[in-house]
C-alpha positions in Angstrom: 68.6 -59.1 42.1 65.7 -59.8 39.7 65.8 -60.3 36.0 63.7 -61.2 33.0 60.1 -62.1 33.7 60.5 -61.2 37.4 60.7 -57.5 36.6 57.4 -55.7 36.9 57.3 -52.2 35.4 55.3 -49.9 33.2 56.4 -48.1 30.0 55.1 -44.7 29.1 55.8 -43.0 25.8 56.5 -39.3 25.3 58.0 -36.8 22.9 61.5 -37.4 24.4 61.3 -41.2 24.4 59.9 -43.9 26.6 60.0 -43.8 30.4 60.3 -46.9 32.5 58.6 -47.0 35.9 59.2 -50.0 38.2 56.3 -51.2 40.2 57.2 -50.7 43.9 55.5 -52.3 46.8 54.4 -50.4 49.9 56.3 -51.9 52.8 53.8 -50.5 55.3 50.7 -52.1 53.6 49.3 -54.6 56.2 48.0 -56.9 53.5 51.4 -57.1 51.7 53.2 -57.5 55.0 50.9 -60.4 56.0 51.5 -62.1 52.6 55.3 -61.6 52.9 55.2 -63.1 56.4 53.4 -66.1 55.2 55.9 -66.5 52.4 58.9 -66.3 54.7 57.1 -68.8 57.0 56.7 -71.2 54.1 60.5 -71.2 53.6 61.1 -71.6 57.4 58.8 -74.5 57.5 60.6 -76.4 54.8 64.1 -76.4 56.4 65.2 -80.1 56.3 63.0 -80.9 53.3 63.8 -81.3 49.6 63.9 -78.3 47.2 61.2 -80.0 45.1 58.8 -80.0 48.0 59.4 -76.3 48.7 58.9 -75.5 45.0 55.7 -77.5 45.0 54.4 -75.6 48.0 55.3 -72.3 46.3 53.2 -73.2 43.2 50.1 -73.5 45.3 50.9 -70.4 47.4 49.2 -67.4 45.9 47.6 -65.1 48.5 45.1 -62.7 46.9 47.0 -59.7 48.4 50.0 -60.5 46.1 49.8 -59.7 42.4 50.5 -62.8 40.3 53.8 -61.5 39.0 55.1 -60.4 42.4 55.2 -63.7 44.3 57.9 -65.3 42.0 60.2 -62.3 42.6 59.8 -62.4 46.3 60.4 -66.1 46.3 63.6 -65.6 44.2 65.0 -63.2 46.8 64.3 -65.7 49.5 65.9 -68.5 47.5 69.1 -66.4 47.4 69.2 -66.6 51.2 68.9 -70.5 51.3 71.6 -73.1 51.7 70.8 -76.3 49.9 73.0 -79.4 50.3 73.1 -82.9 49.0 71.8 -85.1 51.9 73.5 -88.4 51.2 76.2 -90.4 53.1 78.0 -91.3 49.9 78.7 -89.6 46.6 75.7 -90.2 44.4 77.7 -89.8 41.1 80.1 -92.6 42.3 77.2 -94.9 43.2 75.6 -94.3 39.8 78.8 -95.1 38.0 79.2 -98.4 40.0 75.5 -99.3 39.4 75.6 -98.6 35.6 78.8 -100.6 35.2 77.3 -103.5 37.2 74.0 -103.3 35.3 75.8 -103.3 31.9 77.7 -106.4 32.9 74.5 -108.2 34.2 72.7 -107.3 31.0 75.4 -108.8 28.8 75.3 -112.0 30.8 71.5 -112.1 30.7 71.4 -111.5 26.9 74.1 -114.1 26.4 72.1 -116.7 28.3 68.8 -115.8 26.7 67.4 -114.7 30.0 66.6 -111.1 29.0 63.4 -109.4 30.2 60.4 -109.2 28.0 59.2 -105.9 26.5 58.2 -103.5 29.3 59.2 -105.9 32.1 61.8 -105.3 34.7 64.9 -107.4 34.2 65.2 -110.3 36.8 68.8 -109.3 37.5 68.0 -105.7 38.5 67.2 -106.4 42.1 70.4 -108.4 42.6 72.6 -105.7 41.0 71.0 -103.0 43.2 71.5 -105.1 46.4 75.1 -105.7 45.6 75.9 -102.0 44.9 74.0 -100.9 47.9 75.9 -103.3 50.1 79.2 -102.1 48.7 78.3 -98.5 49.8 76.9 -99.5 53.2 73.2 -99.0 52.3 70.0 -101.0 52.0 68.6 -101.4 48.5 65.8 -99.0 49.3 68.2 -96.4 50.6 70.4 -96.8 47.6 67.4 -96.3 45.2 66.4 -93.2 47.1 69.9 -91.6 47.2 70.8 -92.5 43.6 70.0 -89.0 42.3 70.2 -87.1 45.6 72.6 -84.6 44.1 70.1 -83.3 41.5 69.0 -79.7 42.3 65.4 -80.7 43.0 66.5 -83.4 45.5 68.9 -81.2 47.5 67.8 -80.5 51.1 67.2 -77.0 52.5 69.8 -77.1 55.2 69.4 -73.5 56.5 68.3 -70.1 55.4 68.9 -66.5 56.5 65.6 -65.1 57.8 64.3 -61.8 56.6 61.5 -59.7 58.1 58.4 -59.0 56.0 59.1 -55.3 55.7 62.7 -55.9 54.8 61.7 -58.4 52.1 59.3 -55.9 50.5 62.0 -53.2 50.5 64.6 -55.6 49.1 62.1 -56.4 46.3 61.8 -52.8 45.4 65.5 -52.3 45.2 65.9 -55.5 43.2 63.4 -54.2 40.6 65.5 -51.2 40.0 68.7 -53.2 39.9 67.2 -55.6 37.3 66.5 -52.6 35.0 70.0 -51.2 35.6 71.5 -54.4 34.1 70.4 -52.9 30.7 71.8 -49.4 31.4 74.0 -47.9 28.7 74.9 -44.9 30.9 73.8 -43.5 34.2 73.9 -40.0 35.5 73.3 -38.6 39.0 72.8 -35.0 40.0 72.7 -33.8 43.6 73.8 -31.0 45.8 77.5 -31.2 46.5 77.8 -33.6 49.5 79.9 -33.3 52.6 83.3 -34.9 52.7 82.1 -38.0 54.5 79.3 -38.8 52.0 81.6 -38.0 49.0 84.3 -40.4 50.2 81.6 -43.1 50.8 80.3 -42.6 47.3 83.7 -42.7 45.7 84.7 -45.8 47.6 81.6 -47.7 46.5 82.2 -46.6 42.9 85.8 -47.9 43.1 84.8 -51.0 45.0 82.5 -52.1 42.2 85.1 -51.2 39.6 82.9 -48.7 37.8 84.1 -46.2 35.1 82.9 -42.8 36.2 83.5 -39.1 36.0 82.7 -36.5 38.6 82.2 -32.8 37.9 81.0 -29.7 39.8 78.4 -27.6 38.1 78.2 -23.8 38.3 75.3 -24.1 40.8 77.7 -26.0 43.1 76.0 -29.3 42.4 77.5 -32.7 41.8 77.4 -34.3 38.4 78.2 -38.0 38.4 78.4 -39.9 35.1 78.8 -43.7 35.1 79.5 -45.7 31.9 77.4 -48.7 31.2 78.5 -52.3 30.4 79.1 -51.7 26.7 82.2 -49.7 27.7 83.8 -52.9 29.0 83.5 -55.4 26.2 85.6 -58.1 27.8 83.7 -58.2 31.1 80.3 -56.7 30.2 78.2 -59.1 32.2 80.2 -58.7 35.4 80.3 -54.9 34.9 76.6 -54.8 34.5 76.1 -56.7 37.7 78.5 -54.3 39.5 76.6 -51.3 38.2 73.4 -52.7 39.5 75.0 -53.5 42.9 76.0 -49.9 43.2 72.4 -48.6 43.3 71.9 -49.5 47.0 75.0 -47.4 47.8 73.3 -44.4 46.2 70.3 -44.9 48.4 72.5 -44.3 51.5 72.6 -40.6 50.6 70.4 -38.4 52.8 70.8 -35.5 50.3 68.2 -35.1 47.5 69.4 -36.6 44.3 68.1 -37.4 40.8 69.3 -40.5 38.8 68.7 -41.0 35.1 69.7 -44.2 33.2 69.4 -44.8 29.5 68.5 -48.4 29.0 69.0 -50.8 26.1 65.8 -52.4 24.6 65.0 -55.8 26.0 66.5 -58.8 24.0 64.5 -59.3 20.9 62.9 -55.9 21.1 64.0 -53.6 18.1 65.4 -50.2 18.7 62.8 -47.5 18.0 65.3 -44.7 17.7 63.9 -43.1 20.8 65.7 -43.6 24.1 64.3 -45.7 27.0 65.0 -43.9 30.3 64.7 -44.8 33.9 64.4 -41.7 36.2 64.5 -42.0 40.0 64.6 -39.7 43.0 64.6 -40.6 46.7 61.4 -42.5 47.6 60.3 -43.8 51.0 59.8 -47.3 49.5 63.4 -47.4 48.3 65.8 -48.0 51.1 69.3 -49.5 51.0 70.2 -52.7 52.7 73.9 -51.8 52.7 75.3 -50.8 56.1 76.0 -47.1 56.4 79.7 -47.2 57.2 80.4 -43.6 56.4 84.1 -43.4 55.5 84.3 -47.1 54.8 87.5 -48.6 53.4 87.2 -51.6 51.1 89.0 -54.7 52.1 91.4 -54.7 49.1 92.5 -51.2 50.0 93.3 -52.4 53.6 95.1 -55.4 52.3 97.4 -53.4 50.0 98.1 -50.8 52.8 99.0 -53.6 55.2 101.3 -55.3 52.6 103.0 -52.0 51.9 103.6 -51.3 55.6 105.2 -54.7 55.9 107.5 -54.4 52.9 111.2 -53.6 53.8 111.5 -51.4 50.7 108.7 -49.2 51.9 110.3 -48.2 55.2 110.7 -44.6 54.1 107.0 -44.1 53.3 103.7 -44.0 55.2 100.6 -45.1 53.4 97.0 -44.4 54.1 93.7 -44.4 52.2 93.4 -41.1 50.3 90.7 -38.7 51.5 91.4 -35.9 49.0 89.6 -34.9 45.8 92.3 -33.3 43.7 90.9 -30.4 41.6 91.5 -30.1 37.9 90.7 -27.0 35.9 87.2 -27.1 34.4 85.5 -28.4 37.6 87.0 -31.9 37.2 88.8 -34.0 39.7 91.5 -36.7 40.2 90.4 -39.3 42.7 93.3 -41.2 44.2 93.0 -44.4 46.2 96.2 -44.0 48.4 98.2 -41.2 49.9 101.9 -41.7 50.6 104.0 -39.4 52.9 107.8 -39.6 52.9 109.0 -39.8 56.6 112.2 -37.7 56.0 111.0 -35.0 53.6 107.3 -34.9 54.3 106.6 -35.0 50.6 103.3 -36.5 49.6 102.3 -38.6 46.6 99.0 -40.1 45.4 98.2 -43.4 43.6 95.1 -44.3 41.7 94.4 -47.9 40.6 92.6 -47.7 37.2 89.9 -50.4 36.7 89.4 -51.8 33.2 92.4 -50.0 31.6 92.6 -49.1 28.0 95.0 -46.9 26.1 92.3 -44.2 25.8 91.5 -44.2 29.5 95.1 -44.1 30.5 95.8 -41.2 28.1 92.7 -39.4 29.4 94.0 -39.8 33.0 97.4 -38.5 31.9 95.7 -35.4 30.4 94.0 -34.7 33.7 97.3 -35.0 35.5 98.9 -32.6 33.1 96.0 -30.2 33.3 96.3 -30.2 37.1 100.1 -29.7 36.9 100.7 -32.5 39.3 104.0 -34.2 39.7 103.0 -36.3 42.7 100.4 -38.6 41.1 100.7 -42.2 40.0 98.3 -44.2 37.9 98.6 -48.0 38.4 97.0 -50.4 36.0 97.4 -53.8 34.4 100.0 -53.9 31.6 98.3 -54.1 28.2 99.9 -54.4 24.7 98.1 -51.2 23.7 100.1 -49.3 26.4 103.4 -49.9 24.5 102.4 -47.1 22.2 103.1 -44.7 25.2 106.8 -45.6 25.1 108.7 -44.2 26.7 106.4 -44.7 29.7 105.5 -41.5 31.4 106.7 -41.1 35.0 103.2 -41.2 36.4 102.3 -44.6 34.8 102.9 -47.8 36.7 101.9 -50.9 34.7 102.0 -54.2 36.5 101.4 -57.8 35.3 99.1 -59.6 37.7 98.9 -57.7 40.9 100.2 -54.4 42.3 103.3 -55.0 44.5 104.7 -52.7 47.2 108.2 -52.9 45.6 106.8 -51.6 42.3 105.1 -48.7 44.1 108.3 -47.8 46.0 110.2 -47.7 42.7 107.5 -45.4 41.2 107.6 -43.2 44.3 111.4 -43.0 43.9 111.0 -41.7 40.3 108.7 -39.0 41.5 111.2 -38.0 44.3 114.0 -38.0 41.8 
């Protein structure tokens, strides 16, 4: 993901506000691909060398095919695939502490005896102190001097890196440009033809995996209307939420159906609000491709973990659990979107559970209003217990508030209340 000065885009004003257009690179351009291959070769050639040496080589690497502002962004994406390690047989911080303690003691002795060094001269005792500390750590004085600051970032060694083909690097750059802009999104909307069940479940699971606050509706022309709240909706975790919103964008690119995304962006830091919105509008583009695997009806790991824990709980023997596939309609072309579906072995009764990310009293009450509008008595909303939820006392039967994590025993108790 790219941020700040690594973002390259154009701004265009109009009567409805400003439009942002990210600069995308043509992954089929032979010149760009050649420059990208040379850049990846530069990283591959520095495996086993210090980070400072790689950064020095990058400063002098500027092929004419790459615009000046593009090379740093491509390099950033490659740095994210690197593993740097401290290449030192001992802990540099410990050796520095030993050396500084010994040097302080030697200086006090030298000053006390009047044998201190003249101005600008190296103290006579320095070599002896370095040799003694080096011997203590099993090194020669030259090795100890070289390894003294081996843990600083510029001295760490490139141990390995995950190669990336030139075309894939250019495509990743394009996606990262859009992601960097989405970090400033106040809200995001997507409109598309209503997708098939497989794509719909994939979309919903990515939205829930990234913990995004969203609403789905079905318009009169049978099209999908998806609204996703921006980071300002989550004041206690705005930075993390903004990152998750940006990470969702490659999931949208998995869609084969036509779509249109519009995001309203905050001004850049230090840039005053003009009163006119700043918008990013995108549609499918051959230079924008997802690097996420297309798993179809993929199930997030935390959903699998809870389902496995529920199946192994003695209290849950009467119920079968599985990831929910249903969209439960609510009047007004709205939907409830559960995470789990439970089936009672003896009665065949079904129940649904949704885990609510970033709960607040307003969001919990809004979900309760949807449940009431749908007339459902088989729906549970699970969320972290908040002081603000005490105002809902007595707690409605559909609400399951937990402290730290959702336990199978708590779900069984809530299911029992529905059965009762």
